[in-house]
C-alpha atoms as one frame of an Amber mdcrd trajectory, in Angstrom:
protein
  90.377 105.412 101.912  93.537 104.111 103.710  94.678 100.897 103.808  96.708
 100.559 107.587  99.160  97.342 108.423 100.611  97.899 111.082 102.784  94.964
 110.578 105.768  96.724 108.849 105.633  98.545 111.907 106.009  95.946 114.145
 109.240  94.444 112.808 111.070  97.602 113.611 110.368  96.328 117.225 112.904
  93.474 116.691 112.385  89.628 117.693 110.092  90.134 120.637 112.165  89.197
 123.879 112.038  85.113 125.062 109.575  86.413 127.653 106.863  88.249 125.406
 107.601  85.349 123.249 106.297  82.692 125.946 103.177  84.931 126.813 102.553
  85.289 123.403 102.642  81.328 122.850 100.564  80.951 126.174  97.637  83.110
 124.701  97.695  81.489 121.146  98.713  84.878 119.462 101.654  83.644 117.753
 101.055  83.416 114.155 100.115  86.885 115.009 103.173  88.108 115.034 104.644
  87.410 111.406 100.989  88.694 110.141 100.617  91.937 108.016  98.699  93.277
 104.957 100.855  93.605 101.783  98.185  94.225  98.992  99.701  95.613  95.405
  96.413  96.968  94.264  94.224  99.367  96.154  91.600  98.993  93.670  90.787
  95.737  95.557  90.221  96.696  98.559  88.500  99.691  97.186  85.921  97.682
  95.653  85.366  95.521  98.948  85.451  98.529 101.211  82.453 100.533  98.940
  80.692  96.955  98.619  80.545  96.602 102.363  77.315  97.095 104.200  78.097
  98.248 107.993  74.234  97.504 109.181  74.431  93.871 108.074  78.556  93.356
 108.382  78.564  91.689 104.818  79.790  92.532 101.756  77.049  92.939  98.127
  79.107  91.867  95.212  77.534  90.604  92.510  77.434  87.034  92.712  75.676
  87.512  95.944  76.013  88.681  99.678  79.238  87.369 101.271  79.814  87.295
 105.362  83.255  87.143 106.465  82.843  84.201 109.742  84.612  83.415 112.733
  85.925  80.337 110.419  86.766  82.527 107.700  89.472  84.803 110.487  90.201
  81.494 111.939  91.417  80.190 108.938  93.223  83.031 107.492  94.784  84.404
 111.012  95.837  80.719 111.518  94.089  81.306 114.915  92.390  78.284 116.877
  88.836  79.556 118.097  88.192  77.760 121.443  86.484  80.174 123.383  83.474
  83.087 123.864  84.139  86.411 122.585  85.321  88.948 125.402  83.920  91.981
 125.569  85.867  94.766 126.534  84.512  97.572 128.481  86.289 101.162 128.017
  88.796 102.160 130.323  88.654 105.009 132.476  91.730 107.390 131.814  93.219
 107.348 135.987  92.880 103.303 135.340  94.795 103.865 132.123  97.654 105.688
 133.118  97.838 103.267 136.329  98.743 100.683 134.082 101.318 101.928 132.046
 102.922 102.907 134.952 102.685  99.792 136.572 103.180  97.371 133.404 105.575
  99.377 131.186 107.441 101.370 134.065 106.908 104.689 132.663 106.358 108.049
 134.990 102.831 109.257 135.613 103.760 112.375 133.924 104.915 110.390 130.536
 101.826 108.440 130.935  99.362 111.231 131.321 101.330 113.359 128.583 100.835
 110.146 125.931  97.225 109.509 126.743  96.499 113.302 126.582  98.202 113.206
 123.364  95.989 110.664 121.668  93.200 111.549 123.821  91.904 108.965 125.561
  92.961 105.716 127.072  95.391 104.508 124.348  99.090 104.726 123.480 100.405
 105.612 120.140 102.827 102.822 118.399 105.919 104.592 118.036 105.671 105.820
 121.514 105.382 102.008 122.852 108.417 101.128 120.433 110.391 104.454 121.763
 109.591 102.786 125.346 110.984  99.595 123.922 114.120 100.775 122.665 114.787
 102.572 126.009 114.482  99.049 127.706 116.213  96.797 125.452 119.264  99.637
 125.398 119.195 100.044 129.657
């Protein structure tokens, strides 16, 4: 088991530009900018992982069964839940490369190399950080 929090990695990006902050604010995800998980006791996390039942999406604890609700998530992350969930369809590799080229203004070769490296229509956070830093320097 490994607890992963990208909060500290995201802090390395620095403060978002006003344009990006505006976009994040417009879609209501501003509270997530400063959200990160820090725990001093991996045993607590391990205990919760061991009590998780994937089939029912619940925790089975000595005191009973516990379910994390959408209201719990909204309260913990300070998000406003106002509409239906969005279901994501798998993104074809060609489309991912085109989006990377259009939105991040990288070359087709660079976009294809990254998607090949990660074996799918994904990118690494370190790769995004490098792109971001190059744009800031430019």
